[in-house]
C-alpha angles and dihedrals in degrees: 000000000000121000106266113254133198120229108255094268121143132242128276091260091056096045093048099038104036095097094046091046093047092051092049094048088047090059090048102042111017125086113273093251093064115112104172134056108276125235096198138029114236133207099256099133128080119255095186091056095041120132111260114190143152129220133175115227118208109233095193089233131107100207096158093049097232094134094254128093113255122256121206122208116241120192115201131196115183141157114275095205094060090047092055090050092048093238117156118229140190125250136232109202136191116186110194145165092210107067093105109013103048115358134234133263134010091309095047094237120191132198115264128193141206127234090277093053096251119137117266103172117033109190120245128018101277096100094040092052106035104034091068088050094059104270130118116230118212124193113196123198105215116235111285096023135098108329097351131106123230135044136294108245097177105246096337134118096297094049093049096041090050088067101029089056090058091051087050091049090050088055097046097257101107138049127248136179137208092236137032094251105014132102102228106115125224121210126202093222091143096068134071086214095243102141135186119191121206135172147132124250111331091012091052089046090058088052090054091048095048091049091050088061089064089230111182116241095036099114101172143003129207106197114186117194088339135171117242097182123017094213088064090053089060106027142028107208090321099320109119116238095193136023093238138051140223094287089070090050094048090053091047094062102028118119118238089256091053094048089057094049108030105071092119092052090048091051092050089054089054096044098044099042102059117189088234088085094238118152113248135177087265088067094045088057089053098046108104094172091074091058097049090116088068094058112117096168125089113242129222101187125193125186140162110237089216095048104140092175104056092020119218096252082082096065094036098056092041093048091049092050093048088050092052089055095045096246114169109246150165130193143204120192118188134187091239133101121234096338133136117240088237084071100044107034103011105165098041091043093053092048094046094045089049092053092044093055092042090056099039099039104026099031095234116167096226100146097246089125090061094052124097115289096227138045113192127187104226097174129002108304089351112116133185129187138224123203089219130008125256090025115252091245092061116115133167112260124190114227119191131207121226135181120269137198092286130046111263094009104094140154134261123217149120099278121088111260130227138213129027141278125205131204136169121227112249110185090193093070133067140194091281091059090048094050096042088060098037095128095049129070108253128172098233103059148029114222129192121191140180122225115258109300120246091206138025115275120205124201114193122178135007127334133204129206120200114201131187108199137166115213131204095215140045094255131045139162125205134205128190123187135180116221134194104213110203141076120293143147111237140164109279096240090169093062123090095268091049090228104339139080119213113225130199100239119089136212127197128237108185137338126328138208130194089266101037122043122197090202117103134181114270120239137201135196115279102218135191136180116237142179092214141016125209102214107170134027142181137179139192144173106239088216087072090062095117097036137022087209104051133028127210134194115272125238108233111238096024121112120238132189121212135164120225118206109226120210121263119256145150111227136156118212101205130224109279093028126102128231115223135190115201124191120191145134127263115012098212113240092000098072130010118247124254120254091259136043106243132190110214130200118207121214100215093195088066101036123090145146124230108205130181102241123183100233092017124226091342089061091050093049090050092048095051098036111116093007115156132199113283122246116261109297132213113272091234124034123210121235139150120304122283117279109279122233105251134187112254092251119129095211140066093348098161 
């Protein structure tokens, strides 16, 4: 059964106090002529004349071991008019390791500064758009990056405290200074402390982590393509997703000062993140899902369903944990890869984000809490909504593979299968190779397929595949994928733009200055025609069969049972298409191969897939009732390109 979800209604405090808060904020932020509670903030304040200042917030940590507590740089842009009037305002905050090393957004913008060290260009559109509407925007350099002290510890205590300390400062609970080394204090007397955090990838990950501390004053987070547990960024039940660990990533974003001081932190990241895939205390510290019960902030989550950088298990397990703890939430799921909504649905995104922050930070009663919880991209630029997500009619249904008339080309249904299927790991092949040859016996995979559906079948949520396999060697990795077999036009998530094409024309989203333009290159959907779509994936090291936390060598010839967690999705397999489950070994460029080349034999009586079907098993029975064998199919099906080797960087990976 699906995890129970609340409709996106807001707490007793919000429902009782919205009118009073809106009236109060109207008196603070709206033009003097306004007489009724506003429903939308408007751009009535000067961006060009906004206050631009920098402070350094004391984190209370000494990550670089220099005998002094670390200070993180905080760049602020806020309306000058409201400061003159003594009006307190809310904050939108993006804490990032990328402001100097790598840049933010589709155009890789970096912070720039004037001769006094105050920010001139703040990356992205948030300051341009929201400062004229009565918000402050705050850009935080994580510890060890740009102008901050300390060390990058890749999602650990230092990373999270870098941003949490700023929320504390905004609420009068932490110290800040006007310079990096000076003693003159800086007070955030201009804010009411109400803070919303936003960011893509690592930035959104920090928002998740800070929310999981339960810090007071953080009212909402908007994590985009964000990590929820760093173990799951590097491993899938022991199977390595990359050939390097967090030490490489730390070095990638460290400032020159941090590289000179942070050898001990780097070594800890090596020693406590073994490439065996075993769970260590380092990963426990970086697991935000376990602390979902502490989250006070509402969550507006955005993720690409074909994100092969921060893979969709991250949003699925975070969403489910938030649901279990009654956290107010909203979700967008696109067909893209690792792409910001500003670049795949710009106008609607800007409007929706505006209304979200107005509601959550200004208290405006604008109705966004009565709108559907989920927006889902079903085809390129074609969106549908769900009042709750997953839909209430969703229930877990067990599908079972069975042998067919050819070796490795089996069937998929509700009845327990029989017999065995055998395949040999081929690290040179990927999920696209397996799916392209789904209807032919091949040595590297076992495929199981329904006949063409007589009705649409919707899967919504996370799946699990339990496999009983006998290996011929002491190491083995497993992959399982769900495939929609049938013609479609989809976003080309495997291309360089991961589903978008960047154009040359620009449109403007907010106010500009000579040093900070609000005009960004337009984009459009990058489409491709396919014969199949892989829409959910999962991986595991068979040596972790007895424990998620520690692997062991396998005994050749012995059967082992393990469950693979497949990534969350929302996908409709249309009438006339077929649903397929493929089980194989190494998924090239998505997991690394084992040290040996095993042949594995599947026991089909003890192998199954538990999938979240809208309508449950009844829906599957209706969709497969009366199905007849399909006409002869092409020997090779066309899909997107093979997964691309990517650096293990949760950022602008395109």
